[in-house]
C-alpha atoms as one frame of an Amber mdcrd trajectory, in Angstrom:
protein
 223.205 103.386  48.021 220.034 103.996  49.925 216.914 105.432  48.467 214.730
 107.695  50.133 210.874 108.647  49.233 209.512 112.072  50.069 206.139 112.030
  50.303 205.268 115.692  51.134 207.134 118.679  50.425 210.259 118.674  52.734
 212.078 121.594  53.164 215.862 121.765  50.965 217.462 122.820  53.763 216.911
 119.003  55.023 217.382 116.850  52.037 220.292 119.258  51.455 222.117 117.024
  54.328 221.637 113.812  52.341 225.521 113.147  50.795 224.270 112.509  46.906
 226.978 109.364  46.413 225.332 107.539  49.233 221.262 108.736  48.719 218.836
 108.849  46.295 216.084 111.128  47.053 212.639 111.206  44.895 208.857 111.407
  45.304 207.971 108.821  42.992 211.170 106.368  43.859 210.308 102.612  43.576
 211.219 100.272  46.657 212.726 102.564  49.224 214.949 102.286  52.018 213.025
 105.227  54.411 209.778 107.113  53.602 210.532 110.912  54.699 206.757 112.119
  55.338 205.062 115.271  56.640 201.310 115.209  56.742 200.812 112.266  53.843
 198.242 109.458  55.349 200.125 106.394  54.615 196.936 104.065  56.670 195.520
 103.307  53.135 199.022 102.815  51.440 200.724  99.854  50.792 204.402 100.215
  52.430 206.866  98.377  50.659 208.704  95.460  52.367 212.226  97.192  51.496
 211.300 100.199  53.740 213.983 100.043  56.835 212.332 103.561  58.281 210.083
 106.481  58.364 210.613 109.578  59.423 207.934 112.275  60.433 208.942 115.993
  59.887 206.817 116.673  62.633 205.349 115.409  65.960 202.241 114.128  65.357
 202.404 110.782  63.969 198.385 110.002  63.350 198.710 109.599  59.531 200.901
 106.347  60.182 199.882 102.889  60.871 202.209 102.861  63.933 201.312  99.241
  64.888 201.265  97.482  61.279 204.970  99.304  61.411 206.088  97.905  64.647
 205.149  94.581  63.688 207.441  94.615  60.400 210.388  95.951  62.234 210.057
  99.686  60.808 211.127 102.039  62.806 209.136 105.496  62.882 210.922 108.644
  63.830 209.411 112.110  64.569 210.975 115.529  65.269 209.926 116.383  69.095
 211.113 119.836  69.733 211.935 120.672  66.291 208.757 123.027  66.281 208.548
 124.066  69.943 209.500 127.459  69.315 206.877 128.048  66.401 203.790 126.398
  69.004 204.987 128.260  71.682 204.481 131.468  69.990 201.131 130.613  68.855
 199.959 129.370  72.461 201.123 133.144  73.961 199.209 134.438  70.950 195.824
 132.037  71.838 196.630 133.439  75.300 196.293 136.869  74.472 193.296 136.494
  71.812 191.344 134.430  74.560 191.421 137.202  76.909 191.510 140.348  75.118
 188.825 140.457  72.716 191.198 141.091  70.144 189.333 139.594  67.280 185.792
 141.083  68.691 187.608 144.742  68.190 189.266 143.937  64.888 185.790 142.987
  63.262 183.816 145.679  64.550 186.560 147.935  63.808 186.705 147.026  60.506
 182.603 147.341  60.316 182.571 151.480  60.708 185.625 151.939  58.056 183.104
 153.530  56.079 182.043 156.065  58.653 184.912 158.413  57.523 185.384 161.382
  59.777 183.340 159.881  62.756 185.916 156.855  63.060 187.784 158.218  66.013
 184.910 159.525  68.165 183.296 155.664  67.351 186.257 154.006  68.292 186.627
 155.928  72.005 182.864 155.261  72.573 183.095 151.644  71.586 186.381 150.437
  73.005 184.992 149.672  76.108 182.664 146.459  74.397 185.893 144.888  73.967
 187.547 144.693  77.446 189.608 141.779  78.858 191.561 140.726  81.850 195.623
 141.382  81.426 197.532 137.623  81.353 199.854 138.989  84.425 198.896 137.845
  87.892 196.741 135.250  86.319 197.374 131.522  86.969 198.478 129.691  83.895
 197.987 125.378  84.094 200.138 123.776  81.307 198.773 119.888  80.979 201.819
 118.001  79.553 205.412 119.267  80.119 207.183 117.995  77.029 209.610 120.610
  74.782 206.617 122.545  73.469 204.862 122.908  77.281 207.891 123.376  78.718
 208.956 126.393  76.518 205.109 127.719  77.435 205.453 127.283  80.911 208.482
 129.340  80.596 207.194 131.995  78.405 204.335 132.758  80.512 206.335 133.263
  83.593 208.204 135.766  81.885 204.929 137.698  81.216 204.297 137.959  84.638
 201.577 134.990  85.116 201.740 132.261  88.133 202.382 128.637  86.082 201.117
 125.084  87.271 202.519 122.428  85.725 200.865 118.609  85.279 202.546 116.004
  83.760 203.176 112.918  86.055 205.562 111.682  83.389 207.804 114.417  82.690
 210.862 113.612  81.470 214.263 114.397  82.989 215.129 116.365  80.063 212.149
 118.512  80.462 212.691 118.940  84.213 216.158 120.470  83.321 214.796 122.869
  81.238 211.677 123.829  83.454 211.819 126.760  85.511 212.085 125.811  89.144
 209.092 128.969  89.305 206.835 126.644  87.882 204.800 124.756  90.638 204.109
 121.205  90.557 200.507 120.236  90.700 200.194 116.411  92.323 196.665 116.135
  91.249 195.040 116.926  88.427 191.680 117.993  90.118 193.994 120.245  92.228
 195.719 121.653  89.503 192.024 122.656  87.543 190.409 124.238  90.641 192.982
 126.534  90.738 193.704 127.676  87.319 192.716 130.853  84.883 193.906 129.523
  81.955 194.517 126.107  80.774 196.946 125.002  77.601 197.037 121.752  76.291
 200.291 119.760  75.337 199.489 116.307  75.220 199.914 113.663  72.457 196.349
 112.177  71.571 196.037 108.676  72.287 193.075 106.120  73.620 194.181 107.338
  77.339 194.386 111.330  76.293 191.604 111.484  74.054 188.391 113.573  75.427
 191.062 114.615  78.411 188.926 117.714  79.408 184.800 116.636  79.225 182.080
 118.171  81.110 183.222 116.662  84.606 186.624 118.659  84.262 184.766 121.891
  83.540 182.868 121.679  86.883 186.025 121.649  88.576 187.220 125.178  86.951
 186.465 128.365  87.736 183.906 129.843  85.812 184.893 132.010  83.405 188.249
 129.853  83.060 190.050 129.713  79.295 190.937 126.681  77.361 194.423 126.898
  74.637 194.465 123.530  72.350 196.936 123.768  70.083 197.350 119.922  70.381
 195.177 117.926  69.223 191.379 118.633  68.430 190.701 115.168  70.010 191.927
 115.826  73.545 188.776 117.634  74.559 185.031 116.603  74.430 183.943 118.920
  71.965 180.365 118.784  72.811 181.101 119.370  76.426 183.182 122.665  75.238
 180.082 123.727  73.679 177.888 123.378  76.347 180.485 125.134  78.947 180.878
 127.758  76.676 177.219 128.232  75.964 176.743 128.282  79.946 179.625 130.787
  80.307 181.399 128.540  82.529 184.038 128.921  79.655 184.818 132.280  78.952
 187.044 131.082  75.566 188.094 127.771  73.886 191.061 128.512  71.430 191.855
 125.910  68.905 194.288 125.275  66.266 191.561 122.386  64.868 188.102 123.835
  64.093 184.868 121.922  63.163 181.520 123.110  61.812 180.140 123.037  65.195
 182.990 125.053  67.022 182.902 127.696  64.111 179.675 128.697  64.626 179.796
 128.391  68.478 179.950 131.720  70.421 183.540 131.784  72.563 185.063 129.835
  70.401 188.312 130.810  68.626 189.181 128.769  65.388 192.311 129.324  63.572
 193.569 126.716  60.923 196.320 124.339  62.534 198.926 127.079  62.799 201.063
 125.573  65.005 203.656 124.334  62.811 203.219 126.711  59.938 206.749 128.617
  60.096 209.651 128.322  57.294 211.823 128.240  60.712 209.857 124.801  62.201
 209.588 123.451  58.397 213.544 123.703  58.463 214.082 122.316  61.815 211.876
 119.020  61.564 213.258 118.612  58.418 217.104 118.768  59.485 215.731 116.922
  62.063 213.872 113.639  60.304 216.671 113.899  57.632 219.578 113.517  60.335
 217.718 110.821  62.579 217.322 108.623  59.323 220.823 108.887  58.230 222.244
 107.724  61.603 219.626 104.763  61.224 220.714 103.633  57.813 224.533 104.479
  58.330 224.696 103.153  62.177 221.728 101.572  63.509 220.792 104.218  65.836
 217.602 104.573  66.916 216.620 108.475  68.381 213.400 109.625  68.885 211.619
 106.752  67.519 207.289 106.195  68.310 207.595 102.563  68.226 210.845 101.293
  69.028 213.719 102.151  72.303 216.115 105.327  72.058 219.847 103.082  71.173
 223.086 104.433  70.377 226.400 102.657  70.205 229.422 104.001  68.784 230.378
 101.980  66.160 233.804 100.957  66.062 234.195  97.079  65.209 234.050  95.670
  62.149 230.498  94.313  61.914 227.409  95.802  63.532 224.510  93.322  63.461
 220.953  94.847  64.318 217.607  92.939  65.306 214.140  94.342  66.177 212.186
  91.778  68.082 209.068  91.560  70.453 209.875  91.881  73.594 209.749  88.746
  75.222 212.135  86.553  77.741 215.429  84.944  76.588 215.947  86.946  72.664
 219.180  88.380  73.514 220.402  84.756  74.748 218.765  82.882  71.436 220.464
  85.301  69.426 223.964  85.412  70.984 224.040  81.339  70.810 223.184  81.845
  67.083 226.048  83.859  67.142 228.300  81.328  68.912 227.267  78.422  67.068
 229.316  80.012  64.084 232.014  81.363  66.416 231.128  85.381  65.948 232.866
  87.354  68.421 230.642  89.901  70.114 233.152  93.180  70.941 230.007  94.741
  72.314 226.012  94.729  72.233 223.644  96.830  73.675 219.799  95.504  74.458
 216.570  98.639  75.284 212.988  97.650  74.716 210.317  99.894  74.485 206.755
  98.656  75.683 206.253  95.484  73.672 208.991  96.088  71.431 213.087  95.677
  71.643 215.948  96.450  69.879 219.566  95.252  69.577 223.106  96.939  68.409
 225.409  93.717  68.500 229.088  94.487  67.318 231.493  91.622  66.403 234.685
  91.055  64.595 233.678  88.386  61.871 231.287  89.707  59.235 227.855  88.252
  59.495 227.270  85.207  57.025 223.969  84.898  55.259 222.860  81.535  56.530
 223.452  83.098  60.076 221.241  85.884  59.287 218.401  83.119  58.139 218.470
  81.345  61.190 218.403  84.790  63.221 215.342  85.900  60.961 213.905  82.280
  61.790 213.739  83.062  65.909 210.192  83.455  66.965 209.305  86.927  67.606
 211.826  88.577  65.548 211.098  90.974  63.252 214.144  92.331  61.026 217.826
  91.386  60.840 220.104  93.637  59.097 224.099  94.044  58.897 226.090  97.296
  58.657 229.931  97.096  57.760 232.023  99.852  59.075 232.329 102.851  56.699
 230.281 100.839  54.163 226.746 101.406  55.410 224.181  98.409  54.798 220.746
  97.051  54.695
């Protein structure tokens, strides 16, 4: 029986997918085989040696020590696209908030509520102070064309906007879903010079931290508007505040408030609501649970942030799973150990992702314990696991 530890409140729609005869699921479960988490910070937590996988019911994995997990052969999953519609809807709302001064108008209208019969006349006189441009006919620049960015781009087209996309690493799957009407930008500089609005849909990495800064703002049109529902660190906050102060930027909408931004005129701060819908929570939980079950029961990897996507139909009596560093002759060493014990390989797949690789090896014979120990002793091997057809394994 597999043990699953939950570290946050996870949607019951996802948890109900675990068959009770094969899985034990609880918050305080000791020595779990896998951890299911949303926002709990695992950086300061001692992750037990028993853990084979961690699934994050959401896209961001900043709360998980990825490097440590990779070195221990722990596969980390996320759920890209599960909350995409929720974030897309908020991004469209953010574009409207940045343009139409809805919040300023609402605040002013609230302030005259005690004027009774004067309210209609005051509204007609005061409304001109909150005028703002329409989205139709304006140019939106979408930086990052993953699941969310593609949906935002397509939705903006439906609103009558001209849409430009910038993503040097767009996936084939994302490209299939992106409307042909979205203009592809060849350079970031040319992209920024032509847009009226920018929306960010990038992961936060060492390469993307501070992606938009004073240098980029100088290229942009005066009065441009920026929406950032991805991660606060994608922009240089001090440069954003300066650009708003000089009116180089007309508005900045972010899902990641700070005290400085809350005090800044032109900054519209909302409390990280991107995926805060019951539908998104359900979708993320369902995807996370299914990915964990596929990995624990069949060794299949999909949507891992540290190990490669790897899938092989499970037909043989026995399946060997090996996670290792991506270094030369690993497959040769593994198959040599199997050959020494006259283990016949019926199918094999090896994929790598940056520094790490993963092998699914199906065999006709069971894998003895001493052979597993020899595999574990190979320099660069982090995890060895065996599954039996229809029986699961660890």
